[in-house]
N, C-alpha and C positions, 0 to 999 in steps of 0.2 A: 508389292512391298519389297523393299530392300533394306539392308542394314550394313553399316560398316563400323568396325572397331576403331576408336580414336586413341586417346591417351590411356596408359596402363601404369598402375603403381601398386605397391604393397605396403601394408602397415598393420602392425599388431596381429599378424597371423591371418590377414584377410587380403585377398586380391580385389582391387577395384579397377573397373574398366568403364570408360565412357563409350557409349554406342549411339550412333546416329541412325534413327529409323525414319524412313520416308516412303511415300507411295502407299500409305495405308488407306483403304477405302473408308469413306465417311460412315460412322456408326460402328465400325469394327474396333476391337481392342487387340492389344498385343500381350503376349505372355512369354516368359523366358524359361527355358529348361537347360539343364547341364548334365553331362555324364562324362565318365572317364573314357580312355581309349579302349577299355575292356567292357564298356557298356554299363558300368555301375552308376546309378543316379547320384548326382552330387547336389548339395543344397546351393541354391542361388536366389538372391533377392534383387528386385529391380526398383528403382526410384525414378519415376517419371512424373512430369507436371500434370498430366491429364490421364484419366482412365480411358477415355474415348478419344482417339486421335483422328481428326478429320483432315484428309489430304489437302483440300483447298484452303484450310485455315493454317496449314503448316507446310507451305511450299518448300521450305528448306528442311523439312523433317523435324523431329524432336530428339533432343539429346537425353539419353537415359543413362543412369549410373547403375552398374551391376556390382554386386558384392558376393563373393564366394570364398569359402575357406581355402587357406593355403596348405593343401594336403601334399601328398608325395606322388600323385599320379603324374605320368609323363605329359599327358595332354588334358586340356579342358575343352570339351566339345560343347559349344553354346548353340542352342536352337532357339530362334525367335519365331513364334507362331502368331499368325494373324487370325483372329477368331471373330466370326460373324455373330450377330445378336442371337441366333438360334443355337450357338455353341459349336458350330462346325469350324474346323480348321480349313481356311480357304487358301492359305499360303504359308510356307515355312522358309526360313533362311538359316543356313548352318554355317558356323565359322569354327575353325580349329585354332587353338593357340597353345603352344607348348609351355610348360613350366619354366624351361630354360630361357625361352624368349621373354617370358614375363619377368624373370629375375633381372635380365640385362636391360630390358626396356624401362623397368622401374628405376634402376640406378641412373640410366641416361636421362630420363624425364625429370628426376629430382635435381640433377645438375643443370639441366637446361631451363627449367621453369619450376622452381621449388614452390612458389606461391600457388601456382595452379594445381600442383600435386597435393599440396596441403589442403586445398579446398575439395579435391576429389576424394582423398582418403578420409576414413572415419565417417563417411556419409551415414552408415547404419548406426553409428554410435551417437551422433548428434541429433538424429531424427527421433521424435517421440510419438508422433501420430502414427497409429497402426503399427507400432514397432515394439518388439521384445528385445530387452537388453540383458546381457550376462556380464556381471562384473566380478572379478576375483579379488577378494580382500586379503586372503592369507594363503600362501603356498609353503609346503615344507616337504622335505625328503627324509623319511626315517632311514637311518643307516641299516644296511643288511635286509632291506625290504624291497620287494619287486614292484613297488608302487610309490607314487608321491601323492600328497593330499592337497586338494584344492577346496578352499572354503570361499563362498561368495554369495551373491544375491542375483536372483532373476527378477527383473522388474518388467511387468507386462501391463497392457491395457486391461481395464476391467473386463472387457469382452473376451479376453484371452486368458482368464485366470486358471483355466484348466489346461494349461500348456503341458507338453511332454518334454522331458529332458533325456536326450539320448547321446551316446558316445559313438563317434565314427572312427574307424581305423584309418590309416594313412591312404588306403586305396578307396576310401569313401564308403565302405561297407559298414553296416551296423555292428558294433562290438557286442557280442553276446555275453550275457552274465553281468552286465553293468547294472549296479544297484545303488543309485545315489540316495543319500539321506536328505529328506526335505522336511523343514519345519512348517507349521501351519502358515497360511498366507496372512499377510498384514495389509490393511488398506492404508495407503499413503497418498499425499498430494504432491504432484510435481508440476510446478508452474501453474498452480491452481486447478490442475486436471487430476481427477481421481485415478489412481492406478493400484496395482497390487504388487507386493514384494514377497518373495519366498526365499528364505535362506537355505542354501544347499551345502552339502559336503560330498565331494566326489573323490574316489581313489582311482587314479589314472595309472595304467601300467607304465613302469619305468624300464623300457627295453630299447631305447634309442629310436623308436619309431614316432612318427607324427600322429597326433590324435586331435579330435575336435569335439567339443561339447556343443550340442545344438539344442536350443530351446525353441520349440515350434508349436504353432497353433494354426488351424485352418483360417482363422479370422485375423491374423496379423503376420507381419514379416518376422522371420526367424532371427534369433540372435546367435552369434557364434563366439566361441572362446577356444582359440587354437593353441596347441602345444606342439610346436614344430621341433625337429630334431635338435638336440643339444641345448635348447633354450626352453626348458619346461617349467622353471620357477623363477622368472626374472623379478616378479613383484615380491617374492618372499623376503629378499634382502632389503628391499626398499621399505618394508613395513616393520622390520625387526630392529631391536636396539643395536647400537653401533658395534658392540663387541662381536655380534654375529657377522656383521658385514665386513668389519676390518680384518677378520680372521681369514678372509680370502687371500690366497697365496700372492697373487700379483699386487694387491693393494698393500698387504703387509710388507712385502719386499720393498715397496716404495717408501713406507714409513721408516724401515730400518735404514735404507739408503739416505734418506733426508737427515736422519739423526747422525749417521756416520759423517756426513759432509759437514754438519753443523759443528762438530767437535774435531774435525780433521786437523785444524791448526790451533787448537786450544792449548794454552800454556799452563803447566802444572802450578805455577805461582799464583794463578787466579783461583786455585781450588785447594788452598791450604785451610785446614781446620785447626786453629790454635789449641794446643793441648789435646788434640785428637788422639784416639786410641791407636795402638799398633795391632795390625791384623797378622796373625800367623796362618798362612794359607797352606793347608796340608794336602798333598797330592800323592797318593800311592801309584807307583808305576808298575805295570806288568806287561812286558812285551809291547810297549807303546810304540806305534809307528812314528818314525822320526818326524814326518811332516805334521802329524797331529801334535807331537811334543812341542815342536817349535812354534806352532800357531798358538798353543795353550800358553806357553811361557811368554810369548810376545804380547798376548792380551793382558798379562799381569804387568810386564814392563811398561806397557802403554797406559797404565792407570794414572789418572790425573791426580789422585791422592797418593802420596809417596810413602807414607809411613806403614810399611808392610815388610814381612819376610816370607819367602816362598820355600817351603820344605818339601823336597822331592824325595820320596822314599822308594828306592829301587829294589824290588824283590826278585829281579831276573838278571843277576849279575852275569849269567852265562850269555846274555844277549849282547854280543860284542858291539854291534852297530849302535844300539841304544847307549851302552856304557861310554863309547867314544864320543857320542853326541853330547852327553852330559858334561864332558870335560871342557866343552867350548863356551859354557856360560861363565862370564867374567864378573857379573854384577855381585857385589858382596852380600846383597840381601837374599841371594839364592843359596840355599844350603842343601847339600846332597847327602843322603844317608844310604849307604849300601848295606843291604841285609845279606846274611850268609845263605838264606833260603827263603822261599815264599811261605809266609806265615798265614796267608789268607787275607782277604780284604780288611777284615776288622782289626786283626792284630797288626797288620802293616800300618794301618791308619793310626792305631794306638801308639806305635813307636813315634810317629810324627807328633802326636799330641804331647807325649811325654817330653820331647825335645824342644817344644815350642817355647818362645820367650814373650809372645805378644799378649795383649789384653783380651783378645778374642780369637778363638779358633775358627777358621773358615774351611769348610769341607768343599773340595773342588775335585772333579773327576779329571782324569789324565788326558782326555781327548776333547774336552769342552772349551768354550771361549767366553771371556767376560767382556761386557760393555765397558767402555772407558770410564764411565762415571760410577761403576758399581761400588767401589770402596769409598768414594767421596760421598755418595748418598748414604751409605751405612754410617760413616764417621759423622756426617751432619746430623743424622737422627740421634746418635748416641750423645753428641754434644748438646742437642736440645733437650734430651732426657737421659741423664746418666744411669737411671735405674733400669734401662733396657737390658734384659738378660740374653736375648737372642733376636736375630733378624733373618728375614727371608725376602725374596723378591719375585716378581713375575718372570716368566721365561718363555722362550720359543724353541724351535727345533732347527738345527742346522743340517741341511741335506748334503749328500755326498758331492753334489755339484756346486755347493756354495750358496744355495738359496736358503731363505728363512721362511719357515712355515709354522702354522698352528700355534699362534701365541696363546699362552695360558695366562689369562688375567685372573688372579687368585682372590680368594676371600681373605679378609683379616682372620685372626685366630678364630677357628671354627671347630670346636671340639667334636661335634657330631659328624661333620664332614670328614674330619680326620679319622673317625672310627669307621668310616666307609673305605677310605684309602689315603695314602700319603700324598695329599695335595701340596704339601709344603715343599718337599724335595729340595730344590736349589734356590738360591745360593744361601745355604744355612751357615750363619755365623753365631757362635755361642760363647758367652763369657768363659774365659779359660778355667776359672775355678769350677764352674759347673761341668764343663767338658771333661776335666780331669776326674771329677767325682763320678760321672756317668760312664765314660768310655764306651766303646763299641763292644758288642758281645759276639764272640766267634760262633756260638751256637745258632746265631740268627743270620749268618752269612747269606747274602742274597736279599735279605730284608733288614739288614743291620741298621740302615738309616731310618726305616719305619719304626723299628724297636727303639732306637735312640730318641726319636721325636716323641713317641708315646711316653717314654719315661721322663722326657724333658717337661712335657705339659703337666706331669704329676708334681714336678718340683716348682714350676713357675708359670704364671700367665703373662708375665711382662715380656711378651714376644711381639716384636714390631714387624708389620708387613710393609715393605716398600712397593707401592703400586706402579712400578716401572719395569719394563722388560730389560733386565740387566744381565741375563744369563742365556747363553746359546748352547743348547743341549744337542750334541752331535748324534745324528742318526747313522748307525752302521749296522752291518748284518748281525753283530753279536750284542748290540745294545738293546736295552728295554725301551729306549726312545723310539726305535724303529719297530720293534716287535716285542710286546710285553710277554709273549709266550716263549721268548728265547731263553728264559731262565725259569722253568716251571717250578724248581725247588723254592724259588722266592715266594711263590704263592703260599705254599705250606708254611714257610717260615713266617710270613706276614700274618697269616691266620693265627698261628701260635702266639706271636708277639701281641696281637690284639686281645686274644683271650686272656693272656696273663695281665695285660694292662687293666682290663675290666675287673679282673679278680683283685688286683692290688688296690683298685679304686673303690672296692666294696660294692660293686654293681653286679646284680644277678642278671646275666644276659646270655643270649645264645647267638653265636657267630656262625654264619653259613657263607660259603663261597657263592659269588654271583656269576652271571653269564659273562661278565667282563673281567679280564685278567687283572689280578691284584686289586680288585674291588670286593668289598664284603658287605653283607647285610647283618646289621646288629639289631636284634630284637630284645627289648628289656622285658623281663618277666614281672608280672604283677605280684606285689607283696600283699598278702591278705585278700580281702574281698570288699573294698570300700564301696559305698553307695555313690553312684554317678547320677546326678540330676540333669536330665535333658530338657532344656527350655526351648519351646517352639512357639513363637508368636504366630497368630493366624487370623486372617479375616476372610470368611467365606472359603472359596477354593477347596471344596470338599474332596474332589477327585485327586487334587494335588496332595493334600494333607493325608488322605487315607493311604495313598501309595507310600508316602514317607513312613507313616506309623506301621503299616503292615511289613515294610521291609526291615524296620528295626526289630520288630517282634519275631519275625520268622527267620531272619538271617544272622542275627547277632549271637555269638557264642557266649560272650560275657553276660552273666545273668543278673547281677545285682545293680539294677538301675531303675529309675522312675522317669516317666515322661510327663512333663508339666506343659499342657497346651495353654497359652495365654490368649484368650479370646479378645479380639480387638475390633469392636464395633461392627460385627457382621450384621447383615440385613436379610440374608436369605434363610427361610425356614428350614431348608434342607441341612444347613450348617448345624443348627441346634439339634436337629434330629440325629445327625451323625455324632455329635458330642455325647448325647445320651446313649447311643448304641455302642460307641467305642469304649466308654467308661465301663459299661456292663460287660463288654466282651473281654477287655484286658484289665486285670487288676493293677497293672503297672501304670495305667494312664489316669490322669486327673485333669480337670479343666478349671482354670481360674479366670475371672472376667476383669478385664481392664476397661473402665468406662469413661476414661478421660480422652482428650484429644490425642492424635497420633504423635508419638515421640518414641522412636525405636529403642533408644537407650532406656527411657523410663519403663517401657513395656518389658524389656528383658530384666531390668532391675526388680520390677514388680514380680516377675516370675521366679526370680532367685529367692525373694523373700518368702515365697510359698513353697520352697523346695527344702529338702533336708540332706542333700548329698554333701559329702566331703569334697567331691569334685563336681564341677559344673561344666556342662556341654551346651554351648549356644548353637542352635541348629536351625537352618532355614526350613520352611515347610516344603520347598520345592527340591528336596534332596532325596536320594534313594540309595540305600546301602548296597554295595557290591561285594566287598570283602568281609566275610563273617568275623574275622579277628580284628576288625577296624577299631573297636572300642578298647579292647585290651592292649592293642598296640599303642594307641594314644595314651592310655592310662599308664603303661609302662614308662613312657617318657615323662609324663606329668608327675609321677611319684618321685622323680629325682629331685634332690634339694636345690639343684642349680637351675631348674626349669620352672618357668612361670606360666607359659602358654604353649599349647600344641595345636597345630592345624593339620587338616587332612589334605590328601590329594583328591581334587575334584575333577570330574570329566563332564564335558558336554555329552548329551545323549548320542552324538555322532562318534563317540570314542576319540575325541581330541581333548587336549588339556584345557580346563577352565582355570584351575588354580594349582600352582606348585610353589607357592610362596610369593610374597610381595616385596618389592624393593622400592626405595625412594630415588626417583630420578632427580639428580641435582641440576641446578640452573647454572649454565655457563655465564649468563649475564642476567640482569634484573628484568629484562624483557621476556624471558622464557617462563613457561608455566611450571615445569617440574611437577613433582608429586608422586603418589603411589603408582606402581606399574606391576601388573601380574606378569612375572617372568615365565617364559616357556608357554605362554598362553597360545592356544590353537595348534600346537604341535600334536602329532599323532600320539596316541596312547603308547605305542611301542617306541617312540622316538626318545632316546636318552638325553637329548638336548646338549647344550654346550658343556663339554668336558664331563658328560654323563650326569650332570647335576639335576636333571629332571626326574631321575629314577632312584635317587638315594636320599635318605633322610639327612637333614643338616640344619644348622642354625640359620635363621633369616631375620630380617628386620621386622617383618609383619606377616601375619596370616589373616586370611579372610574370616570375618565373623559368621560366614555361612555354615562353618563347622569348626568351632573353636572350643577347646577344652582348657580349663584353668582350675587352679586350686581355689576352693572357697576362701581360704585364709588370705590368699593374694587378692582376690576379688574384693573382699571386705577391707583389706588394708588400703586399697586404692579407691574405695567407695564406688566400685562397679564401673559401668560404662558412664562416661561423662554425658550428662543430660543436656549440655549445651549443643551436642551433636545430635540433632533430632532425626535427621534423615540419613546422612552419610558420614563416613570417616570415623564413626565411633569405634570401630574395630582397629583402625589405624592408630588412633589416639591411645587406646587401651594398650596395644602392643608396645608402643613407644614408651608409655609410662612403666610398663613391666620391665623393659630393658633399662630404663632410667633407675629403677629400683635394684638393678644388679642381677636380674634373672634373665634366663635365655628364652627366646621364642624359637620353637622348633617346628619345621615342616616335616611331617611324618609321611614318607612316600609309600608306606605300606598300608595306610588307612585310606581305603578307596571307596568313593561314593560318586554317584551321578549328581550333577547340579543342573536342573532343567531351566537354565537361564539362556535367553537368546544371545547368540554370539555375534550377531551382525549389526544391530542397530541399538542406539541408546534410546532412552525414554523421550517420547515426543511431548510429554506433559509440559505445560507452561503454567504461569501463574504462581501461586504461593509456594507450591512444592519446589518448583524450579528455582525460585528466589531463595528459598532456604538452602538448597543444594549449593548454589553459587556462594552464598554467605558463609557456609561451612568450609568451602575451599579456602576462602580468605582467612577464616579462623584457624585452620590447620597451619597455614603459613605463619600466622602470628604466634601460635603456640609452639611451633617447632621450626623456627627459622634455620637452625643448623642443618636440619634434615633436607632442606631445600638448597642449601649453599654448599654442603660437603658431599662427596661421593658416598654412596651406600657402602657400609663397611664390609658387607658380605659379597658384593659384586664389583666394587671398584669404579674408577672414574670412566671406564669405557662403556658402562651401562648408560647409554645416552641415546636419545631418539634423533640427535642431530646427524 
């Protein structure tokens, strides 16, 4: 027997080799083994047309495809054994190939014959007979963690349902301590062939080394999922909404460059707004570097909207270089105010506000830069709605080398997010009368803008968000743009400003500092002890329901609640035995029976009719309480007059996010689906998400009905869940109606529960239930067309799957 290696290529973290084997004795079989240069066994799978290779029938030998993970060993030592019918190895053939050679041969072969390489690669992925597959669905990298999270599916033949999932280090050795989370196996059909699928979650070390997940079984070929150096989460960005992907520095730099080119030769005459407002741009100067000063002023002079004045308040007259540079500005719209001494950031700014002549005061930092269209966008918005009192826009960060990074796509006015941190920041423009009334307060220097905005929202909610990146915030060693810890006094001033705002608003709440600089946790205290009615629909599923009930009873600190189980056509005797037992065991529990056809909305409405609480909590039976203060946290929000619905933060049992609020994906064209999307879904429990929004309470468009609290008065006013949504979207419709009634929907990040919902696969059910589900999708579009056509107000136009 002899063997020779033919073509070689790489793809998806796997090395593929074609091998020609010839001279095998009739009746014998061949098997392949692999190991590294240090002798560590490496996984390898072979794909040959025959299990028994007869030499006289294969005069020219047989072509075999080999697949082995692309690890970081220097060599792959491949051994081909010829095995007789009695199991004896009668001949062996060994070939060495270096990883370096593999890399360059692969590149060469793709250039010479791409079609042949495309056929060679992915042999293991397209083969189903006797083959295990691993597919990653979601990848994420929690900041400040030494691992990344991979969620996916192992699909295996029925005969290999008891496969093992192991993690190999880059040298091929088994990584000790690896403990993947596996959901129960589900039987599926692939091309009419029964197989099993197992959803998994794996936490892979993030240390710059290569790793490989291997799903193996004695009765099938193994499946590989490789994470090679520097490319550990390529699919994460492909599966997440646009604003996660577009925030990549190279891609965002391209966006900024395209925009700059688009308006490079724009004429101001095309951007006039008849009767538009005059903007007074206030810039306090303090030892401002001349290069930054000139770039800042130039960005104002380049504004396509021309009705403005720029007020430069210089508090460092001893800075001769700066003072001389100021004398060079000749535009009459630029006014320079020289102070005798530095009064501090707040008082310096107030001098500018007092001297301003414009209709709106614009707060602008001395080293930042404006987009050409900033003032035009603001003027256009005011022209369309003269009642606007204040405006702000999206922003990004300007690096010291001139790059643009980390675009911040902001929420529309979001009072609960504002009570976590000052997400509004730049470019804030405020009606002059309001700005003169409020002014900045010196005692909050460092957080003077946060204090100002908190007092502003107490005065008006006519605040317009322009969802365009119109402000470039410079990152320098002393700025909070680069390092939020550069001004630690700002944290204390911000906390004090927030506490006073809550007190002025008549809200009883406790503010604590978070692990993130200048972010705060606001917990609202429960007033009195109102009864909360927990409504739990149930059909059989005793083990699921009992886990839910026991967790509520044993873990919940808030004590004044009742549990109403709505029995829904159960058929198992054990279910009714459990009902009898749980009612006797817990005096807070009662069971009411729904005897009609399945309609989830009707079932919940029926449960509410048999409850007595001032507050209602709709809860799925497949949930489990984690945080003991979950109910009082939700109740604290729900008691506020401006809040109609509160939703909890739900985790999959693998400690990744199932629910942290729901947004409406808008359609760019009528051919797109759009609709509700769980934001931050599948991120690790510790992952703060985009702009830390996965870990702080905030206003959202929708929360899931799996754990939803609302006032009984609101529920009654809106006639409960709409019964035309029998299967799905009843929670979406209810939240949208609550918002239409002028109340807030709040995601409570501190109310934490598990939700035992499969994360990998949708329902395979067909027939009437599927038909109703599709019908309700169409009904939602019909009832709420603007939610499909307009960007979600709390996440903006970049929340897109395109």
